N, C-alpha and C positions, 0 to 999 in steps of 0.2 A: 398069272396071275390080274397083271396090268391090261394085258392084252383083251382078256372076260371083261376088264373093266369100261375099256373103250367098247367092245362088241355091244354089249350094253346100253352105253351111250349112245350110239349112234340107229341103236331101237325104241328109243326114248322122244317123247313130243315133246316140240322144244317148250312148253309150255311145264312141262315137268323136269326139263332140267334147269331152267327158271327159279322153278321153287325150287329146288334140291341146291341151288345159289343160293339165292335166298336166304336157305337156314343154315349156311354158313360152309355148304360143301365147295371150297371153289377149284377144285378139282375138274367139275365139268366145265367151267368156263371153256378152257380149248376146242370143246367138242361144239360149243355153240361158235366159238371163231372160226371153225373147220367149218360148218353150215352156211355162216353169213360173210365168209371173205370176199367170193364172189359179187357179192352184192356189195360191198363199205368197196372192191376193186371197181365197180360199173360206175357208183357214183360219184367216184373221185375222179376217175375219168373224166365226165363231163364237166366238170371245173378244172382241168389240171390244160386244156388245149385255152382257155380263153383268159384264167392269171397267171402268174408266172411263181405259183407253190409248187415247191418243190412234190412230186409224186407220195416221198414217204411219209412225207410231211401231210399229204391228207387222208394219208391212210389208218396214219396214226391219229390223226381226229375221227376219221370210221369207227376206228377201235374204241376208241372211248366214248362214242355216239351207245356204241352197241352196249358195251360197261355199264353205262347209263341206263342203259332200256331195261338192263339184267335187272338193275338194281330196283328199277321205279315202279315197275311193271305190275300190274294189277289186274287180273283176268278177269274181277266183275268190272272194268271199264269199257266191255263191248268189244274188242280188238282184240286179233289174234296178236300172240308176239313176232307175229312178224311182220305185219301189218305197225304195231307199234316201234320195232326193232327199224324197220325201213326209214321211220318221220324222224326216229332220234337218232341215226347215221346221220340222215341227210340234213337236219337241222345243225348238226355240230360241223361239218362241214362247211355248211354256206354261212355261220356264224366265224368260222376260221378264215374264208374268203374274206368276208365283210370288214374284220378286223385287220386283215392284211389290205385292204384296198381303201382303209381310212384312213381321213388326213393325218391320223396323227402320227400315220408311219411312214408317211410318204419320202420326207426325210434316209427312211433304210429302204426303201421302194427301188430312190433313185442314186443310192449310193456304188459307188465302184468300189470294188474291190481290192484293197489296201495290196496286195502282190499285184494287180493290174497297174498300179499306179508308178510303184518302185523300180516293176521293170522296164517301164517307159522313160523313168529319170537318168536311168543307168545308161541306156544304151544315149540317151540325149546330151549328159553334160560333155562326155567328150570329144564331141562332134560339132564343131565350129558350126558346119551348116547348119544343123540341126537344130542346133542353139539360137541361130539366128532365124530359120522360118518357124518355131516355134515363138519368137518374139515380136514376128512381121506378126503372124496369125493370133497374139494375145491381144495385140495393139488392133486389128480390125476387130477385133471383138466388143473390145473396149471404148472403141468409136462408136459402131452400132449400136452400143449398151448406152453411149453419152446421147446419141437421137432417138430412141426409142424407149427408153426408163422415165418414170416421172423421175421430179426433183426427191421425191421420199423416199422411191426405190433406189435410187439412185445409191442417195446418205444411208439407206441398209445394206446397200449392198458393201461399198465401201468400206464401213466397217465390219463387213462379216468376211470380206476379204484383209481386212487390215486385221485379225486375229480376234478378235474381241469374240468373248463370250455373249451366248443368248444374253444374259440377263443382264450385260453390262449394255447391251446393245438397246434396251431394252428403255433399261433406264436412261441412259444417252437423248435419243428419241422421244423418250415419256410416252410410249408405247405400252398398251398390253400385249401378250405374250400372241393370241391371235392374231394381231395387226400387224407382227414382224413375218409369224409364219406365211402368211396373205402375202403379203408383198414381197417376201423370197418366193412363193410358189410363182406368184405374178412375173417376176424378175425370167426364172426358168423358161415357164414357156414363152416370153418375147425373146429372149434369146438362143434360145429352138429354133426357132421360125426365122431369124435372122440366116 
């Protein structure tokens, strides 16, 4: 019996499936997904090459865009459901890319997985030569930081490296959160250039 329903869904137009979905028949949504999965993948892949988002995350955003389209489509809007769904899918993926690339996510985008840090530390703690080399590298970075960073950036970096919380650093320096974020972004940029 389920096969007959599936065949019926394959014969129906997108608009008919959307109308049934909006009327409360959630069983038709998988048929819409099957029809639009190729479009979702194509739109997601166009952003996958540019940004560091996971493919599955982009697919999920595309599916949410299709879900939004199915919920909000109005035939009297003048566009076919295919056109409307394509716009909703694109908009949802673009919004996710923008959120990912925004400044407020910059700390997460530049983060190193904790597993990588613990793996590096494990081998270096027992090897005196590696410990000495890492100490020399740290000294070199700090010398470069001292030369290239402004006094304000140096103070912000020292408090940050000293383990102070963000709110405490802002209070000690008497600055708003945005100023601290901007200072740390400049520090990272300058240290990467060295």
